[in-house]
N, C-alpha and C positions, 0 to 999 in steps of 0.2 A: 503494499499499499504506500505508493510514493510520498503521499502527504500525512501518513500516519493514520491510526485508527481514530474512534470518536473521541477518545480522551486528549488527543494531541493538541488541539487548539488552546484548550484550558490550561493544559500542562505547559505549553511555551509560554503562555502569559504569566502563570505562577513563577516558572522558572525566572523570567525577566525581572519579576519583583524580587527574586534573590540574586539579582545582578549576574545572572547566567544566561548567555544568549544560546539559545537552542535551534537547531535547524533539522528537519527531517531528512534523512538520506538513506537510499536503497543499498542494501549490504551488498549486491553483486554489480553495483555501477562503477564500472572501471575508471570512470572520470572524477571520483571522489578522492579528494586527499585526506585519508583517515588519519595522518600523521598531524594534520593541522588541528585536531581536537584535543582539548585536555582529557576527554571521556568519551567514550561510545556506549550508549545504553541500548541494548536489544530490545525491541519492541515487537511490532506486528509483521514478524518474518515468517509468516505461514506458508511460504512457497518453498521451504526448505526441504520437506520430507523426501522428495525424490532426489534431492542433491545434498545429502547430509554431510558427506565427507567434504564437499566444496564449502558448504556453509561453516562447517568446523575450522578449515583451514584458514578461512577468512576471518573467523574469530581469533585464531591463534596467531595470526600475523598482526594483530593489533597491540598496542602497547599497553592500552588502558580500556579494557572492556568490561562492562557488567550487565548479568552476572558473568563470572569469569569462565574463560574457555574450558576449564576442567569440570566446571558445573554443567556448563552446555552439553558437553560429551556425555556425562554421567546420565542427564535428564531428558535427552533427546531419543533416547531407545528406552522403552517402557519396561524393559526388563528389570529396571532398577526397583520395580515393584516388589520383587523376590527379596529384596533388603529391608522391607518395611515392617516385616513381622506379620502376625496372624491378624492384625487389625486392618490389613487392606484387603480388598475383594479378592477372593481366590481366582488365580488366573492360570490358565495352561498356555505355554507357548509352543507353537508348533513351526519348526524351521522347514523351509522348502525340502520336500520329500518325506517328511513326517506325515503318517496317516491321520485322517480325520473322521471322528464318528460323532454325528450330531447328538447333543446331550439330551436325556430325557426329560429336561425341565426347561422353561424359557432361557435364551441365551443370547449373547452378543458377539459378533466377530468384528474384529477390527486390526488394522496393521500395528506392529510394535512401534514402528516409527512413522508418526502422524501427528496432524495438528487441526483444530477446528471440527473435529468429528468427521472429518473426510475419511471415506472408506469404511465407516463403522456402520453396521446394520444390526438389527434385531430381529430375532427368530423365535417362533413357537417351538414348544418341546418336539425333538426328533424331526424338525423340519429339514428335508433332503435338500431343498434348494440353496441351503448354505453350503453345500459341497462345492457348487460352482464359483461362489464367492471366495471360498478358501483357494480353490485351484487358480482363480485369476490372481490373487494375492501371491500365491507361491510362484506362478509363472513370471511375476515380475521381480522375483527375487526377494520377496518380503517374508519375514517372520510374522505369523498370525498369532493373535491374542483371541482366547477364547474365555469368556466369563459369564458367570450367571446373570441373567437380567432379574433385578429386584422389582416385582411388580407394584410394590408400595411407592416407587418413583413416579408410577402414573398418577398418585394421589398428592405426594408430597414434593416432588421433584428432588432436585440437588441443591445443596448449599455449598457456596464457595466462600472460603474465609481468606481476607486479602491482608497481606503482611507487607509493610515497607520498613527498610532499615532494620529488619529483624523484629519488629514490633507490630502487634496485631493492629490493623487500621479500621476495617469494616467488613461486612459480609452482605452477600446478595443470595437470593434463591432463583434458580433456574427452572423453568419449566421442563417437562419431559420433551425431548426432541426425536427419539427414535420410535417410529410407529411400527407396529407389526406389519411385516411385508413391504417395508417402505424402500428396501434396497439400500445399498451403499450410498452416502452423500458424495457429491462431486463438486468441484469448484475450490474456492480458496477456504471457505468455512461454511458452516451449517449455521442459519439464523437462529438465535436463542431469544426466548422471552425472559426478560430479567425484572426482578422487583427487590427492593431493598429489604433487609430482614436483620434481625438479632439473633446471634447463635445461642443455643442453650449452653449451659456449663458443661453438659456431657460432650457437645460438638466442640466446644472451644479447647477442652483438655484433650480431646482426641487429636485435634488439628496440632496442638502443642507436642503431642508425642510424637506424630508424625514428622514433623519438623526435627524434633531431636534425634529421630532415627536417621535422617540425612546425613550423608558423609562430609558435610561443609559446615564450619562454625555459622551459628545464626547471624552474627554481626558482619558477616562477609557477603550476606545476601542481601542485595539491593532491594529486591522484590521477590515474593512467593505468593502463590495460591495454593491452598489446600481445598481440594473437592470432596465432598462427603455425599455418600449415599445415606438413605434412611437407615438407622440401625442404632447408631451411626457407624459407617464402614468407610474407610478411606478408599476413594476411587483414584485420584492422582494427587501428587504433589508437583506442581507446575513451577519450573523455576527458568524457563528459556523465553517463552514469547506469550504469556497468557494476557488476555483481556483482563484489566484491572478494575473495570467499572467504577471509575473515580467519580463519576456524575451522580451516584447512587448514596452518596454520604457527605455530609457536610464536613468540610475541612480535608476530605481525602485527597484531594488534587494538590492541596498546599503541602500536606504530610509528605506526599511523594516528591514534589519539588524540592522541598528541604532535605530530604535525603539524598537527592541527586546532588544538589548544591553542595552538601556536606562532603560527598564522596569526591566531587570535583576538585574541592578545595583541598582535600587530604593530597590528591594526585598531583596537584600543583605545588604544594610545599614539598613534597617529596622530590619532584623534578628539580625545584630550586636548590634543594640542599645537596642533591646528588648523592652518590654512594658514600657510605661510612665505613672506616675500618676502625678497628680496636687493637690494641697492643697489649 
C-alpha cells in the first residue's frame, strides 16, 4: 500500500507533533534511499508472503528497522505457534508431500506464510473439497496449516490486543470472516468488521503470557498484536505487519507515535555516539 494503511495519515500527523518527519515508502521500491532514514518501521507490507526471502533480505539490509529482522524472520512463518505452548490453538503443519485427511470436525486450512487471511478457508467436518485447497498450496511449495474451527467465533468473533513499546494500548473485536464453503480469500487482504472493545482480565492475562513466550524481549518490540479466539485461545502473535486499528481507541495513535519517536531518538543518539570500547 504505497500511501500506507488507514492509520497512516493520523500517525504521520502525530509523529510530526513529536518532531519526527515520516513518509510512506514501499519496501521493494529500488528508488528509495533507505540509508537516509533514522528508522524504518515495517507496516502494511502484505504482499511479502510469495516473496518472503526477498522481503527478509530487504529488512536485513537496513541499518535500523523495527520490528527487528530477527523478529520478522521468526514471525513470518507461523510455525512459531509451536513455541507458544498449549494455550495456542492446536495446529497441524503439512509440508509439501505430506498426506492430508479432512478432520472429523469443522476446520480451517491456510498457508503457514501468509497475511491478511489470504489463502485461508473454513470447511465443515470431513469436507473433501479441502483436498484441492491443500493440493494447490502444496503445488505452490507452501507449508499448510490445519486448525480446528471454533464455532463460537460465529457469535463472539475474535479479539485483538494491541501493544506499543511493549505496553498494552487497546483492543478491538473482529467479526468472523471465514464463511463455510467460502473458499480461500484472494487479493491483498480480506476485509474485516472491527469494533472497539475492552479485554477481560482472562484475555489480557493470556495475551501477556503469549508475549512472554515470544523469543524476544518485550521492550524490543515496537508493536505487537495478540489475536485470541473464544476460550480464550491464542490464534496468533503478530509482530510483522499487523493492522493496529489506531482509530478505535482514544490516544492509541499518540501512544504509537511516541513509541516510534523514542525509538528514533535512541537510534540517533547511538549513531552520534558511535561504537564504544572498554579496557
